[in-house]
C-alpha positions as CSV (number, residue, x, y, z in Angstrom):
1,M,-65.6,34.9,55.6
2,V,-64.4,37.3,52.9
3,K,-63.2,35.8,49.6
4,K,-60.0,37.1,48.3
5,E,-60.2,37.7,44.5
6,V,-57.2,36.4,42.5
7,P,-56.3,38.3,39.4
8,V,-57.1,36.2,36.3
9,N,-53.5,36.2,35.1
10,E,-52.3,34.9,38.4
11,H,-54.7,32.0,38.7
12,F,-52.9,28.6,38.6
13,L,-55.2,27.3,35.9
14,V,-54.5,30.2,33.5
15,P,-51.4,29.7,31.3
16,E,-48.9,32.5,30.9
17,H,-49.8,35.0,28.2
18,R,-47.4,37.5,26.6
19,K,-48.0,40.1,24.0
20,L,-45.3,40.0,21.3
21,S,-43.6,43.0,19.9
22,A,-44.0,43.9,16.2
23,E,-40.5,42.4,15.5
24,E,-41.3,39.1,17.4
25,K,-44.7,38.9,15.5
26,A,-42.9,39.3,12.2
27,E,-40.4,36.5,13.1
28,I,-43.2,34.1,14.2
29,M,-45.2,34.8,11.0
30,Q,-42.2,34.2,8.9
31,K,-41.1,31.1,10.8
32,Y,-44.5,29.5,10.2
33,N,-45.0,31.1,6.8
34,A,-48.5,32.2,8.0
35,T,-50.7,35.3,7.7
36,E,-52.7,36.8,10.5
37,K,-55.9,35.1,9.1
38,Q,-54.2,31.7,9.6
39,F,-53.6,32.1,13.3
40,P,-56.3,31.1,15.8
41,K,-58.1,34.1,17.3
42,I,-58.3,35.3,20.9
43,S,-61.0,37.9,21.8
44,I,-59.8,41.4,22.6
45,K,-62.1,41.1,25.7
46,D,-60.4,37.9,27.0
47,P,-59.7,38.5,30.7
48,A,-56.2,36.9,30.4
49,I,-54.9,39.5,28.0
50,K,-56.6,42.7,29.4
51,I,-53.4,43.7,31.3
52,F,-51.7,44.1,27.9
53,T,-54.2,46.6,26.6
54,P,-54.4,44.6,23.4
55,E,-55.2,45.9,19.9
56,V,-56.8,44.0,17.1
57,G,-53.9,42.3,15.2
58,D,-51.6,41.9,18.2
59,L,-50.0,38.4,18.5
60,I,-50.3,36.7,21.9
61,E,-47.9,33.9,22.9
62,I,-49.4,31.4,25.4
63,T,-47.0,29.1,27.3
64,R,-48.7,25.9,28.5
65,K,-47.2,23.4,30.9
66,V,-47.0,19.7,30.1
67,L,-47.9,17.8,33.2
68,D,-46.2,14.5,32.2
69,N,-42.6,15.7,31.9
70,N,-42.6,19.3,33.3
71,G,-42.1,20.6,29.7
72,E,-43.7,23.6,28.1
73,Y,-45.1,24.3,24.7
74,L,-46.1,27.5,22.9
75,Y,-49.4,28.6,21.3
76,Y,-50.0,31.8,19.3
77,R,-53.3,33.6,19.0
78,I,-54.1,36.8,17.0
79,V,-56.2,39.4,18.8
80,A,-59.6,39.8,17.1
């Protein structure tokens, strides 16, 4: 039996990732009154963000599902 490989970003356990534009990044940083150093980091080698061809300093938005009430919440990570 041949196993079919599922792309990492399509796996059901991997939350949705999105690279923010420079304008979106500035808005988020202003909203939270934070600097790049204050955001949690995500590795530039992380398989979930490879499709975005990330650069150090990019801001990644991660949308996670809440299992209790079908809601969602957002996380932000800075590429390091």
